[in-house]
PQR file of N, CA, C, O and H, with PARSE charges and radii, in Angstrom:
ATOM      1  N   MET A   1     129.736 159.086  29.787 -0.4000 1.5000
ATOM      2  CA  MET A   1     129.473 157.886  29.052 -0.0000 2.0000
ATOM      3  C   MET A   1     130.443 157.868  27.878  0.5500 1.7000
ATOM      4  O   MET A   1     130.539 158.807  27.089 -0.5500 1.4000
ATOM      5  N   ASN A   2     131.136 156.778  27.808 -0.4000 1.5000
ATOM      6  CA  ASN A   2     132.152 156.496  26.753 -0.0000 2.0000
ATOM      7  C   ASN A   2     131.453 155.693  25.568  0.5500 1.7000
ATOM      8  O   ASN A   2     130.883 154.625  25.795 -0.5500 1.4000
ATOM      9  H   ASN A   2     131.058 156.014  28.450  0.4000 1.0000
ATOM     10  N   ILE A   3     131.514 156.198  24.420 -0.4000 1.5000
ATOM     11  CA  ILE A   3     131.007 155.519  23.242 -0.0000 2.0000
ATOM     12  C   ILE A   3     132.188 155.199  22.419  0.5500 1.7000
ATOM     13  O   ILE A   3     133.049 156.055  22.218 -0.5500 1.4000
ATOM     14  H   ILE A   3     131.977 157.065  24.236  0.4000 1.0000
ATOM     15  N   LEU A   4     132.281 153.896  21.888 -0.4000 1.5000
ATOM     16  CA  LEU A   4     133.332 153.508  21.021 -0.0000 2.0000
ATOM     17  C   LEU A   4     132.918 153.841  19.577  0.5500 1.7000
ATOM     18  O   LEU A   4     131.761 153.751  19.165 -0.5500 1.4000
ATOM     19  H   LEU A   4     131.582 153.200  22.052  0.4000 1.0000
ATOM     20  N   PRO A   5     133.988 154.238  18.843 -0.5600 1.5000
ATOM     21  CA  PRO A   5     133.758 154.410  17.427  0.2800 2.0000
ATOM     22  C   PRO A   5     133.480 153.054  16.835  0.5500 1.7000
ATOM     23  O   PRO A   5     133.794 152.034  17.448 -0.5500 1.4000
ATOM     24  N   ARG A   6     132.897 153.023  15.658 -0.4000 1.5000
ATOM     25  CA  ARG A   6     132.460 151.818  14.984 -0.0000 2.0000
ATOM     26  C   ARG A   6     133.655 150.857  14.775  0.5500 1.7000
ATOM     27  O   ARG A   6     133.546 149.672  15.088 -0.5500 1.4000
ATOM     28  H   ARG A   6     132.642 153.852  15.161  0.4000 1.0000
ATOM     29  N   LYS A   7     134.788 151.357  14.251 -0.4000 1.5000
ATOM     30  CA  LYS A   7     135.809 150.413  14.085 -0.0000 2.0000
ATOM     31  C   LYS A   7     136.378 149.730  15.462  0.5500 1.7000
ATOM     32  O   LYS A   7     136.783 148.568  15.460 -0.5500 1.4000
ATOM     33  H   LYS A   7     134.876 152.320  13.997  0.4000 1.0000
ATOM     34  N   GLU A   8     136.375 150.480  16.543 -0.4000 1.5000
ATOM     35  CA  GLU A   8     136.792 149.944  17.665 -0.0000 2.0000
ATOM     36  C   GLU A   8     135.728 148.845  18.105  0.5500 1.7000
ATOM     37  O   GLU A   8     136.106 147.749  18.519 -0.5500 1.4000
ATOM     38  H   GLU A   8     136.046 151.424  16.545  0.4000 1.0000
ATOM     39  N   GLU A   9     134.532 149.144  18.011 -0.4000 1.5000
ATOM     40  CA  GLU A   9     133.376 148.202  18.399 -0.0000 2.0000
ATOM     41  C   GLU A   9     133.567 147.006  17.656  0.5500 1.7000
ATOM     42  O   GLU A   9     133.509 145.922  18.236 -0.5500 1.4000
ATOM     43  H   GLU A   9     134.225 150.035  17.674  0.4000 1.0000
ATOM     44  N   LEU A  10     133.801 147.088  16.369 -0.4000 1.5000
ATOM     45  CA  LEU A  10     133.995 145.792  15.461 -0.0000 2.0000
ATOM     46  C   LEU A  10     135.200 145.052  15.883  0.5500 1.7000
ATOM     47  O   LEU A  10     135.163 143.822  15.898 -0.5500 1.4000
ATOM     48  H   LEU A  10     133.849 147.969  15.898  0.4000 1.0000
ATOM     49  N   LEU A  11     136.287 145.705  16.232 -0.4000 1.5000
ATOM     50  CA  LEU A  11     137.514 144.974  16.610 -0.0000 2.0000
ATOM     51  C   LEU A  11     137.206 144.269  17.948  0.5500 1.7000
ATOM     52  O   LEU A  11     137.634 143.127  18.115 -0.5500 1.4000
ATOM     53  H   LEU A  11     136.317 146.705  16.220  0.4000 1.0000
ATOM     54  N   LEU A  12     136.562 144.818  18.810 -0.4000 1.5000
ATOM     55  CA  LEU A  12     136.249 144.208  20.092 -0.0000 2.0000
ATOM     56  C   LEU A  12     135.381 142.977  19.905  0.5500 1.7000
ATOM     57  O   LEU A  12     135.617 141.919  20.489 -0.5500 1.4000
ATOM     58  H   LEU A  12     136.214 145.746  18.675  0.4000 1.0000
ATOM     59  N   LYS A  13     134.364 143.155  19.067 -0.4000 1.5000
ATOM     60  CA  LYS A  13     133.533 142.056  18.713 -0.0000 2.0000
ATOM     61  C   LYS A  13     134.265 140.919  18.132  0.5500 1.7000
ATOM     62  O   LYS A  13     134.049 139.763  18.496 -0.5500 1.4000
ATOM     63  H   LYS A  13     134.171 144.014  18.593  0.4000 1.0000
ATOM     64  N   ALA A  14     135.133 141.235  17.231 -0.4000 1.5000
ATOM     65  CA  ALA A  14     135.866 140.177  16.567 -0.0000 2.0000
ATOM     66  C   ALA A  14     136.792 139.487  17.661  0.5500 1.7000
ATOM     67  O   ALA A  14     136.883 138.260  17.657 -0.5500 1.4000
ATOM     68  H   ALA A  14     135.309 142.174  16.936  0.4000 1.0000
ATOM     69  N   ILE A  15     137.402 140.162  18.491 -0.4000 1.5000
ATOM     70  CA  ILE A  15     138.317 139.528  19.438 -0.0000 2.0000
ATOM     71  C   ILE A  15     137.431 138.730  20.462  0.5500 1.7000
ATOM     72  O   ILE A  15     137.835 137.617  20.801 -0.5500 1.4000
ATOM     73  H   ILE A  15     137.328 141.159  18.494  0.4000 1.0000
ATOM     74  N   CYS A  16     136.311 139.190  20.957 -0.4000 1.5000
ATOM     75  CA  CYS A  16     135.511 138.444  21.877 -0.0000 2.0000
ATOM     76  C   CYS A  16     134.857 137.211  21.359  0.5500 1.7000
ATOM     77  O   CYS A  16     134.465 136.331  22.125 -0.5500 1.4000
ATOM     78  H   CYS A  16     135.983 140.094  20.682  0.4000 1.0000
ATOM     79  N   THR A  17     134.728 137.134  19.979 -0.4000 1.5000
ATOM     80  CA  THR A  17     134.064 136.074  19.393 -0.0000 2.0000
ATOM     81  C   THR A  17     135.119 135.048  18.928  0.5500 1.7000
ATOM     82  O   THR A  17     134.713 134.017  18.392 -0.5500 1.4000
ATOM     83  H   THR A  17     135.047 137.849  19.357  0.4000 1.0000
ATOM     84  N   MET A  18     136.327 135.235  19.079 -0.4000 1.5000
ATOM     85  CA  MET A  18     137.303 134.339  18.576 -0.0000 2.0000
ATOM     86  C   MET A  18     137.512 133.078  19.399  0.5500 1.7000
ATOM     87  O   MET A  18     137.595 133.109  20.626 -0.5500 1.4000
ATOM     88  H   MET A  18     136.656 136.073  19.515  0.4000 1.0000
ATOM     89  N   GLU A  19     137.591 131.995  18.692 -0.4000 1.5000
ATOM     90  CA  GLU A  19     137.916 130.678  19.448 -0.0000 2.0000
ATOM     91  C   GLU A  19     139.478 130.529  19.558  0.5500 1.7000
ATOM     92  O   GLU A  19     140.001 129.921  20.492 -0.5500 1.4000
ATOM     93  H   GLU A  19     137.524 131.970  17.695  0.4000 1.0000
ATOM     94  N   ASP A  20     140.158 131.099  18.583 -0.4000 1.5000
ATOM     95  CA  ASP A  20     141.672 130.953  18.626 -0.0000 2.0000
ATOM     96  C   ASP A  20     142.192 132.049  19.528  0.5500 1.7000
ATOM     97  O   ASP A  20     141.462 132.931  19.979 -0.5500 1.4000
ATOM     98  H   ASP A  20     139.733 131.593  17.825  0.4000 1.0000
ATOM     99  N   LYS A  21     143.484 131.954  19.768 -0.4000 1.5000
ATOM    100  CA  LYS A  21     144.179 133.102  20.524 -0.0000 2.0000
ATOM    101  C   LYS A  21     144.142 134.328  19.722  0.5500 1.7000
ATOM    102  O   LYS A  21     144.375 134.295  18.514 -0.5500 1.4000
ATOM    103  H   LYS A  21     144.078 131.237  19.401  0.4000 1.0000
ATOM    104  N   PRO A  22     143.860 135.395  20.338 -0.5600 1.5000
ATOM    105  CA  PRO A  22     143.707 136.726  19.562  0.2800 2.0000
ATOM    106  C   PRO A  22     145.128 137.330  19.247  0.5500 1.7000
ATOM    107  O   PRO A  22     145.564 138.286  19.888 -0.5500 1.4000
ATOM    108  N   PHE A  23     145.793 136.754  18.276 -0.4000 1.5000
ATOM    109  CA  PHE A  23     147.063 137.422  17.751 -0.0000 2.0000
ATOM    110  C   PHE A  23     146.641 138.188  16.482  0.5500 1.7000
ATOM    111  O   PHE A  23     145.543 138.008  15.956 -0.5500 1.4000
ATOM    112  H   PHE A  23     145.438 135.978  17.755  0.4000 1.0000
ATOM    113  N   GLY A  24     147.555 139.041  16.019 -0.4000 1.5000
ATOM    114  CA  GLY A  24     147.290 139.999  14.943 -0.0000 2.0000
ATOM    115  C   GLY A  24     146.586 139.317  13.699  0.5500 1.7000
ATOM    116  O   GLY A  24     145.490 139.722  13.313 -0.5500 1.4000
ATOM    117  H   GLY A  24     148.448 139.186  16.446  0.4000 1.0000
ATOM    118  N   LEU A  25     147.240 138.282  13.093 -0.4000 1.5000
ATOM    119  CA  LEU A  25     146.593 137.739  11.912 -0.0000 2.0000
ATOM    120  C   LEU A  25     145.335 136.981  12.200  0.5500 1.7000
ATOM    121  O   LEU A  25     144.467 136.911  11.329 -0.5500 1.4000
ATOM    122  H   LEU A  25     148.130 137.952  13.407  0.4000 1.0000
ATOM    123  N   ASN A  26     145.183 136.424  13.338 -0.4000 1.5000
ATOM    124  CA  ASN A  26     143.886 135.761  13.689 -0.0000 2.0000
ATOM    125  C   ASN A  26     142.861 136.826  13.870  0.5500 1.7000
ATOM    126  O   ASN A  26     141.730 136.641  13.421 -0.5500 1.4000
ATOM    127  H   ASN A  26     145.888 136.482  14.045  0.4000 1.0000
ATOM    128  N   ILE A  27     143.161 137.905  14.480 -0.4000 1.5000
ATOM    129  CA  ILE A  27     142.039 139.043  14.587 -0.0000 2.0000
ATOM    130  C   ILE A  27     141.834 139.603  13.213  0.5500 1.7000
ATOM    131  O   ILE A  27     140.686 139.915  12.895 -0.5500 1.4000
ATOM    132  H   ILE A  27     144.080 138.056  14.845  0.4000 1.0000
ATOM    133  N   ARG A  28     142.829 139.766  12.351 -0.4000 1.5000
ATOM    134  CA  ARG A  28     142.572 140.266  11.117 -0.0000 2.0000
ATOM    135  C   ARG A  28     141.635 139.342  10.193  0.5500 1.7000
ATOM    136  O   ARG A  28     140.799 139.817   9.425 -0.5500 1.4000
ATOM    137  H   ARG A  28     143.761 139.512  12.609  0.4000 1.0000
ATOM    138  N   ARG A  29     141.858 138.036  10.348 -0.4000 1.5000
ATOM    139  CA  ARG A  29     140.934 137.063   9.681 -0.0000 2.0000
ATOM    140  C   ARG A  29     139.517 137.172  10.252  0.5500 1.7000
ATOM    141  O   ARG A  29     138.534 137.148   9.510 -0.5500 1.4000
ATOM    142  H   ARG A  29     142.537 137.650  10.972  0.4000 1.0000
ATOM    143  N   SER A  30     139.428 137.291  11.580 -0.4000 1.5000
ATOM    144  CA  SER A  30     138.110 137.383  12.245 -0.0000 2.0000
ATOM    145  C   SER A  30     137.408 138.659  11.777  0.5500 1.7000
ATOM    146  O   SER A  30     136.208 138.631  11.504 -0.5500 1.4000
ATOM    147  H   SER A  30     140.226 137.311  12.183  0.4000 1.0000
ATOM    148  N   LEU A  31     138.141 139.785  11.679 -0.4000 1.5000
ATOM    149  CA  LEU A  31     137.607 141.001  11.224 -0.0000 2.0000
ATOM    150  C   LEU A  31     137.033 140.910   9.734  0.5500 1.7000
ATOM    151  O   LEU A  31     135.992 141.453   9.363 -0.5500 1.4000
ATOM    152  H   LEU A  31     139.116 139.807  11.901  0.4000 1.0000
ATOM    153  N   PHE A  32     137.852 140.164   8.973 -0.4000 1.5000
ATOM    154  CA  PHE A  32     137.367 139.943   7.501 -0.0000 2.0000
ATOM    155  C   PHE A  32     136.038 139.218   7.488  0.5500 1.7000
ATOM    156  O   PHE A  32     135.076 139.632   6.840 -0.5500 1.4000
ATOM    157  H   PHE A  32     138.697 139.724   9.274  0.4000 1.0000
ATOM    158  N   GLN A  33     136.019 138.138   8.214 -0.4000 1.5000
ATOM    159  CA  GLN A  33     134.722 137.346   8.331 -0.0000 2.0000
ATOM    160  C   GLN A  33     133.612 138.118   8.811  0.5500 1.7000
ATOM    161  O   GLN A  33     132.482 137.887   8.381 -0.5500 1.4000
ATOM    162  H   GLN A  33     136.800 137.801   8.740  0.4000 1.0000
ATOM    163  N   LEU A  34     133.842 139.079   9.726 -0.4000 1.5000
ATOM    164  CA  LEU A  34     132.780 139.865  10.294 -0.0000 2.0000
ATOM    165  C   LEU A  34     132.325 140.973   9.351  0.5500 1.7000
ATOM    166  O   LEU A  34     131.128 141.211   9.193 -0.5500 1.4000
ATOM    167  H   LEU A  34     134.760 139.267  10.075  0.4000 1.0000
ATOM    168  N   THR A  35     133.291 141.652   8.723 -0.4000 1.5000
ATOM    169  CA  THR A  35     132.956 142.817   7.935 -0.0000 2.0000
ATOM    170  C   THR A  35     133.071 142.658   6.420  0.5500 1.7000
ATOM    171  O   THR A  35     132.504 143.444   5.661 -0.5500 1.4000
ATOM    172  H   THR A  35     134.264 141.458   8.852  0.4000 1.0000
ATOM    173  N   GLY A  36     133.811 141.632   5.984 -0.4000 1.5000
ATOM    174  CA  GLY A  36     134.046 141.483   4.590 -0.0000 2.0000
ATOM    175  C   GLY A  36     135.123 142.442   4.007  0.5500 1.7000
ATOM    176  O   GLY A  36     135.372 142.500   2.803 -0.5500 1.4000
ATOM    177  H   GLY A  36     134.272 140.993   6.600  0.4000 1.0000
ATOM    178  N   LYS A  37     135.720 143.162   4.925 -0.4000 1.5000
ATOM    179  CA  LYS A  37     136.816 144.079   4.512 -0.0000 2.0000
ATOM    180  C   LYS A  37     138.125 143.762   5.124  0.5500 1.7000
ATOM    181  O   LYS A  37     138.199 143.282   6.256 -0.5500 1.4000
ATOM    182  H   LYS A  37     135.518 143.115   5.903  0.4000 1.0000
ATOM    183  N   THR A  38     139.206 144.037   4.356 -0.4000 1.5000
ATOM    184  CA  THR A  38     140.526 143.713   4.905 -0.0000 2.0000
ATOM    185  C   THR A  38     141.107 144.884   5.686  0.5500 1.7000
ATOM    186  O   THR A  38     141.069 146.014   5.199 -0.5500 1.4000
ATOM    187  H   THR A  38     139.145 144.426   3.437  0.4000 1.0000
ATOM    188  N   TRP A  39     141.600 144.672   6.783 -0.4000 1.5000
ATOM    189  CA  TRP A  39     142.205 145.690   7.725 -0.0000 2.0000
ATOM    190  C   TRP A  39     143.716 145.597   7.459  0.5500 1.7000
ATOM    191  O   TRP A  39     144.252 144.510   7.245 -0.5500 1.4000
ATOM    192  H   TRP A  39     141.631 143.754   7.179  0.4000 1.0000
ATOM    193  N   SER A  40     144.368 146.719   7.477 -0.4000 1.5000
ATOM    194  CA  SER A  40     145.849 146.627   7.420 -0.0000 2.0000
ATOM    195  C   SER A  40     146.423 146.346   8.751  0.5500 1.7000
ATOM    196  O   SER A  40     145.804 146.725   9.745 -0.5500 1.4000
ATOM    197  H   SER A  40     143.932 147.602   7.651  0.4000 1.0000
ATOM    198  N   ILE A  41     147.582 145.696   8.873 -0.4000 1.5000
ATOM    199  CA  ILE A  41     148.232 145.397  10.108 -0.0000 2.0000
ATOM    200  C   ILE A  41     148.385 146.664  10.919  0.5500 1.7000
ATOM    201  O   ILE A  41     148.093 146.710  12.114 -0.5500 1.4000
ATOM    202  H   ILE A  41     148.084 145.388   8.066  0.4000 1.0000
ATOM    203  N   GLY A  42     148.846 147.674  10.239 -0.4000 1.5000
ATOM    204  CA  GLY A  42     149.023 148.960  10.916 -0.0000 2.0000
ATOM    205  C   GLY A  42     147.818 149.541  11.576  0.5500 1.7000
ATOM    206  O   GLY A  42     147.881 149.977  12.726 -0.5500 1.4000
ATOM    207  H   GLY A  42     149.083 147.636   9.269  0.4000 1.0000
ATOM    208  N   SER A  43     146.732 149.555  10.878 -0.4000 1.5000
ATOM    209  CA  SER A  43     145.481 150.006  11.607 -0.0000 2.0000
ATOM    210  C   SER A  43     144.962 149.162  12.690  0.5500 1.7000
ATOM    211  O   SER A  43     144.348 149.612  13.658 -0.5500 1.4000
ATOM    212  H   SER A  43     146.681 149.201   9.945  0.4000 1.0000
ATOM    213  N   LEU A  44     145.237 147.883  12.488 -0.4000 1.5000
ATOM    214  CA  LEU A  44     144.875 146.891  13.577 -0.0000 2.0000
ATOM    215  C   LEU A  44     145.615 147.188  14.767  0.5500 1.7000
ATOM    216  O   LEU A  44     144.996 147.387  15.813 -0.5500 1.4000
ATOM    217  H   LEU A  44     145.736 147.517  11.703  0.4000 1.0000
ATOM    218  N   TYR A  45     146.928 147.243  14.731 -0.4000 1.5000
ATOM    219  CA  TYR A  45     147.734 147.458  15.855 -0.0000 2.0000
ATOM    220  C   TYR A  45     147.543 148.967  16.420  0.5500 1.7000
ATOM    221  O   TYR A  45     147.754 149.220  17.606 -0.5500 1.4000
ATOM    222  H   TYR A  45     147.430 147.081  13.881  0.4000 1.0000
ATOM    223  N   PHE A  46     147.165 149.867  15.567 -0.4000 1.5000
ATOM    224  CA  PHE A  46     146.857 151.140  16.141 -0.0000 2.0000
ATOM    225  C   PHE A  46     145.784 151.044  17.128  0.5500 1.7000
ATOM    226  O   PHE A  46     145.971 151.475  18.266 -0.5500 1.4000
ATOM    227  H   PHE A  46     146.994 149.661  14.604  0.4000 1.0000
ATOM    228  N   TYR A  47     144.598 150.474  16.760 -0.4000 1.5000
ATOM    229  CA  TYR A  47     143.516 150.252  17.580 -0.0000 2.0000
ATOM    230  C   TYR A  47     143.839 149.425  18.835  0.5500 1.7000
ATOM    231  O   TYR A  47     143.395 149.755  19.935 -0.5500 1.4000
ATOM    232  H   TYR A  47     144.446 150.124  15.836  0.4000 1.0000
ATOM    233  N   LEU A  48     144.617 148.345  18.655 -0.4000 1.5000
ATOM    234  CA  LEU A  48     144.903 147.520  19.858 -0.0000 2.0000
ATOM    235  C   LEU A  48     145.806 148.265  20.848  0.5500 1.7000
ATOM    236  O   LEU A  48     145.714 148.060  22.059 -0.5500 1.4000
ATOM    237  H   LEU A  48     144.977 148.077  17.762  0.4000 1.0000
ATOM    238  N   ASP A  49     146.722 149.174  20.291 -0.4000 1.5000
ATOM    239  CA  ASP A  49     147.507 150.032  21.208 -0.0000 2.0000
ATOM    240  C   ASP A  49     146.536 150.959  21.926  0.5500 1.7000
ATOM    241  O   ASP A  49     146.573 151.079  23.151 -0.5500 1.4000
ATOM    242  H   ASP A  49     146.796 149.340  19.308  0.4000 1.0000
ATOM    243  N   ARG A  50     145.724 151.571  21.210 -0.4000 1.5000
ATOM    244  CA  ARG A  50     144.758 152.466  21.768 -0.0000 2.0000
ATOM    245  C   ARG A  50     143.851 151.850  22.936  0.5500 1.7000
ATOM    246  O   ARG A  50     143.520 152.502  23.926 -0.5500 1.4000
ATOM    247  H   ARG A  50     145.693 151.474  20.216  0.4000 1.0000
ATOM    248  N   PHE A  51     143.485 150.509  22.701 -0.4000 1.5000
ATOM    249  CA  PHE A  51     142.729 149.800  23.717 -0.0000 2.0000
ATOM    250  C   PHE A  51     143.559 149.560  24.991  0.5500 1.7000
ATOM    251  O   PHE A  51     143.073 149.615  26.120 -0.5500 1.4000
ATOM    252  H   PHE A  51     143.754 149.980  21.897  0.4000 1.0000
ATOM    253  N   GLU A  52     144.790 149.302  24.734 -0.4000 1.5000
ATOM    254  CA  GLU A  52     145.773 149.155  25.965 -0.0000 2.0000
ATOM    255  C   GLU A  52     145.983 150.544  26.705  0.5500 1.7000
ATOM    256  O   GLU A  52     146.146 150.532  27.926 -0.5500 1.4000
ATOM    257  H   GLU A  52     145.184 149.257  23.816  0.4000 1.0000
ATOM    258  N   LYS A  53     145.984 151.611  26.077 -0.4000 1.5000
ATOM    259  CA  LYS A  53     146.060 152.837  26.744 -0.0000 2.0000
ATOM    260  C   LYS A  53     144.845 153.235  27.517  0.5500 1.7000
ATOM    261  O   LYS A  53     144.882 153.879  28.565 -0.5500 1.4000
ATOM    262  H   LYS A  53     145.852 151.621  25.086  0.4000 1.0000
ATOM    263  N   LYS A  54     143.666 152.765  26.868 -0.4000 1.5000
ATOM    264  CA  LYS A  54     142.375 152.971  27.552 -0.0000 2.0000
ATOM    265  C   LYS A  54     142.118 151.923  28.668  0.5500 1.7000
ATOM    266  O   LYS A  54     141.158 152.044  29.428 -0.5500 1.4000
ATOM    267  H   LYS A  54     143.636 152.242  26.016  0.4000 1.0000
ATOM    268  N   ARG A  55     142.974 150.920  28.749 -0.4000 1.5000
ATOM    269  CA  ARG A  55     142.882 149.879  29.677 -0.0000 2.0000
ATOM    270  C   ARG A  55     141.579 148.950  29.325  0.5500 1.7000
ATOM    271  O   ARG A  55     140.933 148.385  30.207 -0.5500 1.4000
ATOM    272  H   ARG A  55     143.754 150.822  28.132  0.4000 1.0000
ATOM    273  N   ILE A  56     141.320 148.872  28.145 -0.4000 1.5000
ATOM    274  CA  ILE A  56     140.199 148.013  27.635 -0.0000 2.0000
ATOM    275  C   ILE A  56     140.745 146.491  27.468  0.5500 1.7000
ATOM    276  O   ILE A  56     140.093 145.508  27.821 -0.5500 1.4000
ATOM    277  H   ILE A  56     141.846 149.331  27.429  0.4000 1.0000
ATOM    278  N   LEU A  57     141.920 146.445  26.931 -0.4000 1.5000
ATOM    279  CA  LEU A  57     142.673 145.183  26.711 -0.0000 2.0000
ATOM    280  C   LEU A  57     144.106 145.192  27.295  0.5500 1.7000
ATOM    281  O   LEU A  57     144.754 146.211  27.537 -0.5500 1.4000
ATOM    282  H   LEU A  57     142.450 147.243  26.644  0.4000 1.0000
ATOM    283  N   GLU A  58     144.487 143.992  27.475 -0.4000 1.5000
ATOM    284  CA  GLU A  58     145.941 144.002  27.987 -0.0000 2.0000
ATOM    285  C   GLU A  58     146.738 142.964  27.107  0.5500 1.7000
ATOM    286  O   GLU A  58     146.171 141.926  26.764 -0.5500 1.4000
ATOM    287  H   GLU A  58     143.961 143.164  27.278  0.4000 1.0000
ATOM    288  N   SER A  59     147.926 143.196  26.768 -0.4000 1.5000
ATOM    289  CA  SER A  59     148.691 142.427  25.953 -0.0000 2.0000
ATOM    290  C   SER A  59     149.844 141.864  26.859  0.5500 1.7000
ATOM    291  O   SER A  59     150.167 142.444  27.895 -0.5500 1.4000
ATOM    292  H   SER A  59     148.386 144.039  27.048  0.4000 1.0000
ATOM    293  N   TYR A  60     150.469 140.677  26.417 -0.4000 1.5000
ATOM    294  CA  TYR A  60     151.720 140.284  27.069 -0.0000 2.0000
ATOM    295  C   TYR A  60     152.520 139.564  26.066  0.5500 1.7000
ATOM    296  O   TYR A  60     152.012 138.996  25.099 -0.5500 1.4000
ATOM    297  H   TYR A  60     150.207 140.205  25.575  0.4000 1.0000
ATOM    298  N   PRO A  61     153.799 139.598  26.319 -0.5600 1.5000
ATOM    299  CA  PRO A  61     154.772 138.995  25.358  0.2800 2.0000
ATOM    300  C   PRO A  61     154.829 137.458  25.631  0.5500 1.7000
ATOM    301  O   PRO A  61     154.729 136.993  26.767 -0.5500 1.4000
ATOM    302  N   LEU A  62     154.993 136.721  24.528 -0.4000 1.5000
ATOM    303  CA  LEU A  62     155.298 135.313  24.488 -0.0000 2.0000
ATOM    304  C   LEU A  62     156.628 135.090  24.123  0.5500 1.7000
ATOM    305  O   LEU A  62     157.242 135.995  23.557 -0.5500 1.4000
ATOM    306  H   LEU A  62     155.074 137.099  23.605  0.4000 1.0000
ATOM    307  N   GLN A  63     157.220 133.905  24.389 -0.4000 1.5000
ATOM    308  CA  GLN A  63     158.594 133.520  24.085 -0.0000 2.0000
ATOM    309  C   GLN A  63     158.777 133.558  22.543  0.5500 1.7000
ATOM    310  O   GLN A  63     157.872 133.246  21.769 -0.5500 1.4000
ATOM    311  H   GLN A  63     156.721 133.171  24.849  0.4000 1.0000
ATOM    312  N   PRO A  64     159.980 133.951  22.164 -0.5600 1.5000
ATOM    313  CA  PRO A  64     160.372 134.018  20.726  0.2800 2.0000
ATOM    314  C   PRO A  64     160.285 132.526  20.184  0.5500 1.7000
ATOM    315  O   PRO A  64     160.604 131.558  20.874 -0.5500 1.4000
ATOM    316  N   SER A  65     159.843 132.445  18.940 -0.4000 1.5000
ATOM    317  CA  SER A  65     159.707 131.134  18.258 -0.0000 2.0000
ATOM    318  C   SER A  65     160.544 131.134  16.980  0.5500 1.7000
ATOM    319  O   SER A  65     160.799 132.181  16.386 -0.5500 1.4000
ATOM    320  H   SER A  65     159.584 133.232  18.380  0.4000 1.0000
ATOM    321  N   GLN A  66     160.968 129.921  16.568 -0.4000 1.5000
ATOM    322  CA  GLN A  66     161.692 129.721  15.361 -0.0000 2.0000
ATOM    323  C   GLN A  66     160.836 130.233  14.066  0.5500 1.7000
ATOM    324  O   GLN A  66     161.338 130.921  13.177 -0.5500 1.4000
ATOM    325  H   GLN A  66     160.761 129.071  17.051  0.4000 1.0000
ATOM    326  N   ASP A  67     159.636 129.853  14.082 -0.4000 1.5000
ATOM    327  CA  ASP A  67     158.813 130.282  12.861 -0.0000 2.0000
ATOM    328  C   ASP A  67     158.709 131.834  12.750  0.5500 1.7000
ATOM    329  O   ASP A  67     158.419 132.358  11.675 -0.5500 1.4000
ATOM    330  H   ASP A  67     159.229 129.294  14.804  0.4000 1.0000
ATOM    331  N   ARG A  68     158.937 132.522  13.817 -0.4000 1.5000
ATOM    332  CA  ARG A  68     158.835 134.016  13.769 -0.0000 2.0000
ATOM    333  C   ARG A  68     160.260 134.637  13.658  0.5500 1.7000
ATOM    334  O   ARG A  68     160.371 135.851  13.831 -0.5500 1.4000
ATOM    335  H   ARG A  68     159.172 132.097  14.690  0.4000 1.0000
ATOM    336  N   GLY A  69     161.353 133.882  13.382 -0.4000 1.5000
ATOM    337  CA  GLY A  69     162.664 134.353  13.318 -0.0000 2.0000
ATOM    338  C   GLY A  69     163.059 134.821  14.714  0.5500 1.7000
ATOM    339  O   GLY A  69     163.642 135.896  14.853 -0.5500 1.4000
ATOM    340  H   GLY A  69     161.263 132.896  13.242  0.4000 1.0000
ATOM    341  N   ASN A  70     162.780 134.102  15.672 -0.4000 1.5000
ATOM    342  CA  ASN A  70     163.088 134.429  17.084 -0.0000 2.0000
ATOM    343  C   ASN A  70     162.682 135.681  17.583  0.5500 1.7000
ATOM    344  O   ASN A  70     163.331 136.258  18.456 -0.5500 1.4000
ATOM    345  H   ASN A  70     162.306 133.229  15.560  0.4000 1.0000
ATOM    346  N   ARG A  71     161.532 136.194  17.032 -0.4000 1.5000
ATOM    347  CA  ARG A  71     160.973 137.510  17.560 -0.0000 2.0000
ATOM    348  C   ARG A  71     159.836 137.212  18.519  0.5500 1.7000
ATOM    349  O   ARG A  71     159.193 136.170  18.396 -0.5500 1.4000
ATOM    350  H   ARG A  71     161.005 135.726  16.324  0.4000 1.0000
ATOM    351  N   ASN A  72     159.575 138.076  19.449 -0.4000 1.5000
ATOM    352  CA  ASN A  72     158.567 137.925  20.438 -0.0000 2.0000
ATOM    353  C   ASN A  72     157.203 138.120  19.683  0.5500 1.7000
ATOM    354  O   ASN A  72     157.065 138.778  18.651 -0.5500 1.4000
ATOM    355  H   ASN A  72     160.097 138.923  19.549  0.4000 1.0000
ATOM    356  N   LYS A  73     156.242 137.462  20.342 -0.4000 1.5000
ATOM    357  CA  LYS A  73     154.754 137.549  19.822 -0.0000 2.0000
ATOM    358  C   LYS A  73     154.087 138.218  21.042  0.5500 1.7000
ATOM    359  O   LYS A  73     154.395 137.954  22.204 -0.5500 1.4000
ATOM    360  H   LYS A  73     156.354 136.928  21.180  0.4000 1.0000
ATOM    361  N   ARG A  74     153.145 139.107  20.671 -0.4000 1.5000
ATOM    362  CA  ARG A  74     152.481 139.928  21.720 -0.0000 2.0000
ATOM    363  C   ARG A  74     151.033 139.584  21.671  0.5500 1.7000
ATOM    364  O   ARG A  74     150.243 140.127  22.443 -0.5500 1.4000
ATOM    365  H   ARG A  74     152.894 139.321  19.727  0.4000 1.0000
TER
END
């Protein structure tokens, strides 16, 4: 039986209850609303990468946009 640590559980809950697309800043805002605490971008992506390795979540790249300086969004 796999039990998720509390932070991973909160992150999944935040993602699953989002109405917007789950990108980094949107997830971060959702986590703040859920917990009242600010998560650093680094810790957020640490757990998101961990979820990908465990095959809990899957990410995909989007086309670069002007507002992001022509960088990809994941």
